[in-house]
N, C-alpha and C positions, 0 to 999 in steps of 0.2 A: 621312033623305038630303037634300041640298040639291036645289034645281034646278039642270042644267046650262045653262051660257050658253056659245054659240059652241064646244060641245064641252069645255069644261073645267068642272070644278066649282066653287064658290065657294072651298073650300078651296084649290085649286091659284090661283085669281085672288088673293085675300088671300097667299099666300104670295109669289107674283111682286110683289106691292107692296111686301111687308115688305123683301125683298131690295134692291130697287131704292132706296127710300126711308128705309129704317131701319124699327125695332122699334116707334116712337109713331105711334098712330093719333090724328088728332084728334077731337074730338067730332063735327065734323060730317061728316067722313069714315066715322067708325064706324057711322053708320047703314046706308050702304053693305052693311058685312059684319054686321051686328048678330046674326045667327044663329049665324055662325063664332065672333064674340069672345067671346058669351055661353057657348058651349060651351068656349073655353078658358078662361074663368075660372071655371067650374065645375071644370074639373080641374086647378086650378093654372098654368095655361100664360099666364096675361096677368092683369094689375094693372090698377085703375082710378085714376089720377092726376088732379090737378087740371088739367091740359091734354087729358087723352084716356085712351085706352088704351095699355099698354104690353106688347108681348108678348114674353114671358121667353124665352131661349134654348130651355127644354122645350118652348116653345108651336111653336118652329118643327118641332120633332119630331113634336108632335101633328098639327099640319097637314099633314106629308107623309103619315103613317099614315092620318089620316082620309081624304085625297085616293085613298089606294090602295083604302083599305075601300068608298068608294062608286064605285070603276070606274075611277077613272083609272088608264091604264098607267104603270108604273114608267119605259117611255120619255119619256112627256108631262111626266114629273116631272122626269127629269133635262133636259127642254128649258128647264124653267122656273128649275132650279135650277142646271145645270151642276156641273164637279166642284169648281170653286173655292167655287161657294156650298155644296157639300155638305160641304168639309171645315172650311168658316167656323163652319158651325152645328157640327159635332163640337167645333169649337175653343171656342166661345163658350159650349157646355154646360159645358165641364171651367172656364173663367174665371168663369163665374158661381157656383160653388163654391169660389171663393177660392184654385183653383191656379194657379201659372205656367204658361204653356204659350206654346210657339214653334211657329210654323206652319213647314213648308216649312225645316227646319234642315239647310243642308248643312254637309259637313264632308270634308275632304279625309286620307285616311289610306293607307299602301301605296301610292302612286301612283296611287289612285283616288279619284275625287269620289263619294260618296253624298247621298242627301238623304232626310231621315226626313217623311212628310208632316206629323205632329202630335207633339211630345213634350210629355208632362205632367210634371212635379213636383210630389213631395208631400214632406213631411217627411224620409221616409226612403229614397224610391224614385224612379225615373223609367220612364213608361211609353214606351215607343216604338210610335207607332201607325200602320199603312199602310192605307189607305183604298181600297176597291174599290168601284167602282160597278157592279158586274155587274149585269144586267137580266135575263139568260138564263143555264141552264146549261150554254152552252158555254165552259166557263172551266176551269183545274186549281188548286183549291183547296191541293193538296198541295204544288206548285211555287211558288205565291205563299207559303205558310207557311215554307218554306224559305227562299225569297230575305230573307222579312223576319228571319228568325232571325239570317241571315247580316250584314244589315244593321246590325240590333240587336247583333250580337256586335262587330262592328267599331266599331259607335259607342260602347262599352263602352270598348274597347280605348283608341280615342282621345280619351276623354274622361279616362280614367286616366292615360295618357302624356302628353297634350298640354296638359290643363286641369286636370289634378291633382284631379278628381272621380270620386271613388270609390265612389258610391252603385250599387245592385243597378238592373239594367236588366230591363225587362220587356217581351217583344215581343206585341204586339196587332194582328191583322187584323180591320177592321170592313168589314162587306158587308152589303146587303141583301136578300141571299139566305140562307134559313133562318130558324128562329124560334127554335131553342134554342143557347146558348153551348156549344161544343166545345172541346178540345185536338188540336192535330194538329201534329205535327212541332215540337214544344215551343212555338207560338205558341197564344195565346187566339184563338180564332176567335169574336167576337162580334156579333149581328146588330142592327144598326142601332138596332133599335126599344128595345134595352135600353141604352143608350148614358145615358140620365137615371137610371137605378137605377145605374148604373157608376160616374157621376161622383159618386155621393153619397158612395163609399168606394173608391177605385181601388186601394188595398192591399189589397183582398181578392184581387186577383190572385194574391198570393204563394201563396193556398190551393189553386191550381190549377195552377201551372206554375211552372217554377225560373226564377229568373234567369239571363240569358247568363252563358258563363264563357271 
């Protein structure tokens, strides 16, 4: 475990710095976070460049996970990340794998404006992602899945009728709570910690849930 500084671990301080200034840490600045960066490099979350150390999108996920494991509450993590940062990290993980990603995709259909947090396009399909930053268990996951399924169903109809795009669309809810993926109300519920492996091949979703229709 790394020593805490002013109530925050070094993991969280590095995460805040990366979100504010970008993923490249100069060699001079890297000495301040040496232990964290070495750990990220060993785990494949950072690479060494001539200008310094670059933290990869997966590295952001690793920092959050290590911060929580070292004792930082999810509430304090979110004070540093905020909901926009949370969604941006997820989007960048998929972009790093070469997928086309749209953030906050708004569409108007049947006199209603809807928004998809993150829309990931693969060669054969689309993944419609709703990001939930729940940190306590006073939420209704079933209701959230129903709403995401309905948003995704309308998105599929909108794309087919207005954009002539007829790819299969799959609904996904990403949350910090829980440790295992599960299916509820036609949606894949995916723990935040599993985004890295899921982004390797999002089309695996076809084996666990059906596309909306």
